Backbone as CSV, one residue per row, in Angstrom:
resi,resn,N_x,N_y,N_z,CA_x,CA_y,CA_z,C_x,C_y,C_z
1,MET,68.607,105.132,93.504,69.809,104.580,92.661,70.628,105.668,92.382
2,ARG,69.935,106.833,91.252,70.737,107.463,90.602,70.980,108.713,91.779
3,LYS,70.234,108.851,92.544,70.789,109.850,93.581,71.662,109.411,94.488
4,SER,71.909,108.286,94.879,73.084,107.500,95.632,74.438,107.913,94.662
5,LEU,74.358,107.569,93.377,75.171,107.361,92.406,75.855,108.962,92.374
6,TRP,75.205,109.740,92.297,75.550,111.352,91.993,76.048,111.792,93.620
7,LEU,75.428,111.351,94.685,76.041,111.789,95.740,77.427,111.111,96.185
8,SER,77.563,109.566,95.985,79.070,109.174,95.817,79.947,109.936,94.889
9,LEU,79.734,110.032,93.927,80.379,110.883,92.986,81.225,111.940,93.596
10,GLY,80.239,113.039,93.865,80.255,114.323,94.615,81.366,114.163,96.041
11,PHE,80.835,112.964,96.577,81.907,112.514,97.802,83.390,112.289,97.441
12,ILE,83.619,111.561,96.448,84.793,111.028,96.029,85.153,112.683,95.433
13,PHE,84.780,113.423,94.571,85.415,114.508,94.122,85.616,115.313,95.412
14,VAL,84.809,115.537,96.481,85.408,116.512,97.474,86.472,115.901,98.036
15,VAL,86.867,114.579,98.404,87.563,113.902,99.089,89.131,113.848,98.465
16,CYS,88.870,113.690,97.138,90.097,113.739,96.216,90.565,114.995,95.743
17,GLY,89.551,115.663,95.197,89.826,116.798,94.258,90.785,117.053,93.434
18,CYS,91.505,117.964,93.061,92.380,118.193,91.951,93.566,119.410,92.539
19,ALA,95.039,119.169,92.532,96.123,119.946,92.729,96.695,120.061,91.580
20,SER,97.401,121.434,91.496,98.206,121.753,90.588,99.560,122.349,90.651
21,GLN,100.357,122.373,89.809,101.985,122.580,90.185,102.458,123.128,88.630
22,SER,103.134,124.181,88.661,103.700,124.443,87.810,105.056,123.636,87.421
23,GLU,105.462,123.784,86.237,106.508,122.948,85.783,107.956,123.169,86.477
24,GLN,108.407,124.569,86.645,109.354,125.117,87.258,109.320,124.494,88.694
25,ALA,108.355,124.924,89.503,108.344,124.383,90.859,108.584,122.826,91.117
26,SER,108.145,122.176,89.934,108.473,120.745,90.236,109.831,120.484,90.281
27,ASN,110.422,121.349,89.951,112.181,120.978,90.021,112.635,121.037,91.504
28,ILE,111.805,121.861,92.446,112.216,122.130,93.684,112.194,120.691,94.501
29,LYS,113.366,120.279,94.702,113.505,118.788,95.529,112.857,119.071,96.963
30,ILE,112.262,118.446,97.291,111.702,117.991,98.729,112.768,116.750,99.636
31,VAL,113.275,117.443,100.510,113.979,116.386,101.401,113.562,116.424,102.543
32,GLU,114.221,115.365,103.468,113.628,115.410,105.032,114.804,116.426,105.917
33,VAL,114.207,116.750,106.940,114.805,117.230,107.655,116.511,116.934,108.083
34,ALA,116.492,115.705,108.278,117.724,114.945,108.957,118.612,114.581,107.428
35,ASP,118.456,115.283,106.618,119.191,115.117,105.004,120.459,115.718,105.247
36,PRO,121.466,114.916,105.446,123.095,115.541,105.424,123.258,116.287,104.430
37,MET,122.957,116.240,103.435,123.255,117.216,102.018,122.801,118.474,102.324
38,LEU,121.859,118.962,103.354,121.521,120.471,103.677,122.915,121.034,104.245
39,SER,123.657,120.480,104.859,124.981,121.267,105.283,125.555,121.798,104.618
40,HIS,125.609,121.467,103.231,126.188,122.179,101.974,125.220,123.186,101.286
41,CYS,124.294,123.543,101.907,123.335,124.390,101.295,123.348,125.856,102.033
42,GLN,122.883,126.706,100.820,122.760,127.902,101.845,121.033,128.218,102.256
43,ARG,120.668,128.384,103.303,119.416,128.339,103.821,118.927,130.096,103.261
44,VAL,117.641,129.992,102.262,117.313,130.841,101.821,116.062,131.803,102.833
45,GLN,115.146,130.774,103.285,114.269,131.692,103.969,113.398,130.633,104.508
46,ASP,112.332,130.858,105.329,111.163,130.041,105.922,110.139,130.587,105.007
47,VAL,109.295,129.534,104.591,108.123,130.161,103.598,106.823,129.303,104.604
48,SER,105.903,129.816,104.162,104.391,129.407,104.796,103.334,129.557,103.807
49,THR,102.397,128.503,103.936,101.204,128.792,103.237,99.508,128.161,103.702
50,GLU,98.550,128.570,103.551,97.569,128.090,103.929,96.563,127.994,102.451
51,ARG,95.759,126.874,102.796,94.567,126.770,101.681,93.148,126.493,102.421
52,ASN,92.228,126.950,101.650,90.885,126.122,102.270,90.083,125.336,100.856
53,ALA,90.552,123.996,101.415,90.155,122.874,100.492,88.664,123.378,99.825
54,TRP,87.965,123.555,101.128,86.239,123.907,100.570,86.012,124.933,99.441
55,ALA,86.519,126.068,99.891,86.703,127.100,98.939,87.314,126.968,97.634
56,PHE,88.017,126.025,97.267,88.686,125.785,95.985,88.163,124.140,95.471
57,GLY,87.038,124.043,96.335,86.672,122.850,95.545,87.509,121.413,95.688
58,MET,88.263,121.654,96.659,89.290,120.472,96.786,89.123,119.488,98.096
59,GLY,89.863,118.648,97.884,89.302,117.114,98.723,90.378,117.374,99.812
60,TYR,90.703,116.751,101.101,91.853,116.686,101.828,92.742,116.448,101.337
61,PHE,93.003,115.552,100.594,94.095,114.872,99.595,94.719,115.755,98.849
62,SER,94.059,116.601,98.054,94.581,117.421,97.036,95.121,118.679,97.533
63,ALA,94.325,119.133,98.947,94.843,120.460,99.546,96.000,120.110,100.144
64,ARG,96.542,118.709,100.691,97.491,118.479,101.559,98.711,118.800,100.279
65,LYS,98.645,118.329,99.054,99.324,118.195,98.175,99.557,119.764,97.447
66,GLN,98.543,120.358,97.440,98.545,121.919,96.972,99.433,122.928,97.814
67,VAL,99.331,122.768,99.234,100.045,123.474,100.127,101.720,123.150,99.992
68,VAL,102.048,121.855,99.679,103.456,121.677,99.329,103.805,122.350,97.903
69,TYR,102.858,122.213,97.048,103.036,122.821,95.617,103.279,124.329,96.053
70,ASP,102.625,124.878,96.594,102.775,126.120,97.102,104.070,126.580,97.555
71,LEU,104.415,126.018,98.527,105.692,126.024,99.160,106.603,126.044,98.179
72,GLN,106.693,125.042,97.340,107.931,124.809,95.940,107.593,126.271,95.083
73,GLU,106.676,126.562,94.927,106.334,127.805,94.109,107.106,128.946,94.995
74,GLN,106.700,129.175,95.938,107.444,130.177,96.745,108.918,130.171,96.739
75,GLY,109.703,128.755,96.980,110.795,128.805,96.989,111.444,129.138,95.585
76,LYS,110.577,128.479,94.419,111.157,128.869,93.130,111.341,130.351,92.750
77,LYS,110.514,130.976,93.438,110.636,132.567,93.488,111.695,133.132,93.998
78,LEU,111.725,132.534,95.139,113.101,133.068,95.985,114.445,132.514,95.466
79,GLY,114.557,131.665,94.277,115.882,131.164,94.154,116.500,129.855,94.441
80,ALA,115.631,129.372,95.030,115.749,128.199,96.075,115.585,126.998,94.957
81,ASP,116.244,126.020,95.257,116.433,124.432,94.433,115.684,123.556,95.421
82,THR,115.609,123.636,96.661,115.391,122.392,97.855,114.204,122.862,98.950
83,LEU,113.621,122.145,99.415,112.558,122.381,100.048,112.571,121.612,101.427
84,VAL,112.669,121.791,102.470,112.195,121.044,103.524,110.781,121.433,104.301
85,VAL,109.834,120.744,104.460,108.531,120.822,104.933,108.578,120.523,106.387
86,THR,108.682,121.342,107.198,108.903,121.424,108.770,107.629,120.850,109.270
87,ASN,106.304,121.589,108.795,105.283,121.369,109.662,103.744,121.335,108.326
88,GLN,102.950,120.674,108.425,101.442,120.292,107.960,100.641,119.942,108.751
89,SER,99.324,120.934,108.724,98.547,120.600,109.696,96.800,120.705,108.656
90,TYR,96.155,120.179,109.262,94.720,120.229,108.567,93.510,120.220,109.459
91,ILE,92.784,121.337,109.459,91.680,121.398,110.366,90.203,121.188,109.950
92,PRO,89.989,119.923,109.806,88.744,119.154,109.235,87.380,120.289,108.999
93,VAL,86.933,121.026,110.348,85.781,121.736,110.481,85.783,123.151,109.354
94,SER,86.798,123.109,109.343,87.079,124.304,108.375,87.576,124.240,106.915
95,GLY,88.133,123.311,106.935,88.945,122.866,105.656,90.127,123.354,105.390
96,ILE,90.757,124.255,106.309,92.264,124.963,106.248,93.297,123.690,106.475
97,THR,94.079,123.807,105.565,95.380,123.119,105.536,96.119,123.801,105.390
98,LYS,97.189,123.865,106.447,98.429,124.473,106.396,99.792,124.189,106.237
99,ALA,100.818,124.585,105.691,102.216,123.851,105.962,103.109,125.231,105.565
100,SER,104.319,124.642,106.515,105.678,125.494,106.471,106.834,124.736,106.169
101,GLY,108.007,125.258,105.814,108.905,124.906,105.477,110.382,126.039,105.454
102,THR,111.283,125.343,104.986,112.311,126.320,104.987,113.177,126.017,103.539
103,VAL,113.321,126.927,102.368,113.903,126.667,101.208,115.299,126.965,101.162
104,TYR,116.152,126.173,100.502,117.722,126.307,100.442,118.367,126.289,98.911
105,ARG,119.298,126.778,98.713,119.963,127.051,97.344,121.168,126.152,97.604
106,CYS,121.162,124.820,96.962,121.777,123.576,97.258,123.209,123.956,95.669
107,ALA,122.336,123.907,94.667,123.011,123.688,93.340,124.262,124.206,93.378
108,LYS,125.193,124.118,92.758,126.389,124.888,92.432,126.616,125.348,91.110
């Protein structure tokens, strides 16, 4: 009984994990590609990142969140205020989660 409880808790930790984001990066707005607001924005640059969920002790859901947070961090460093996530993928065997997008400066 006790062993199965610990195994269950371990599984939950691996699947759920934990993702973190800085307060500054949380100010980067995430929009959809079709958002008409982007026509009034200046394109800054394409950004991309990847994380190995198993190496960081994250689960699938946390890794998906973390790569978007990483894109927001990159955008903030570039002076952007808006992020369009264009691609996100996960390779279950290796635990690699990848994301890419484009950051924009929309604030006047």
